[in-house]
C-alpha positions, 0 to 999 in steps of 0.5 A: 494433526493441528498443522493443517488447521493452522495453515487453513486458518492462516490462509483464511486470514490472508484472503480478505486482504487479497480479495478486496481493497482493505478498509484503512482508517485515514482519519488520523493521518489526515488530522495530522496533515491538516494540523501541520498546515494550520497556524494553530490547532484552532485555525479555521483552515484545519477543518477544510484541510482535513476534509480535502485530505479525506476526499483525496484519500477516498479518491485514491481508494476508488482508484485502488478498487479499479486496479486491485485485481491487477496487483500481485497477491503477495504484494497486496498482502505485504503493502497492506501490512506495511501501510497499517504499521505505525498507526497512521494508515493511508491509501496513498501509501498503499497505492505507492507501495503496490505501484513500486512493487509492480514496477520492480517486477516489470523491470526485473522481468525485462532484464537479460539473464545469464545462463543461471537465470540471474539478471545481468544488469549493469555492474555495481558502481564502486 
């Protein structure tokens, strides 16, 4: 039967994302950020802006590595996939997505639930 083989392959493809911080190409996003700050594309400050961005992204990746095991596995898969969409990748975006997902889980877990287990937050505003 081919289905178990496909499922096993799919699981193997997801495991690297869950096991460690992904490697993202932040070069493109940092180039864009640096060029937005420069007067022209040949502005001497563009190179420094790009270096600062790359340094910041590396620092955020280092922070992600420290916190990686504390994030939910499905959130890691979702946020990693989302951060790679559209071509520009950013560790800042990945960390923000993971923190927001974690905070929503925490908020939902702390809400009182009705008899069916559905959160009973405040009534919707009309």
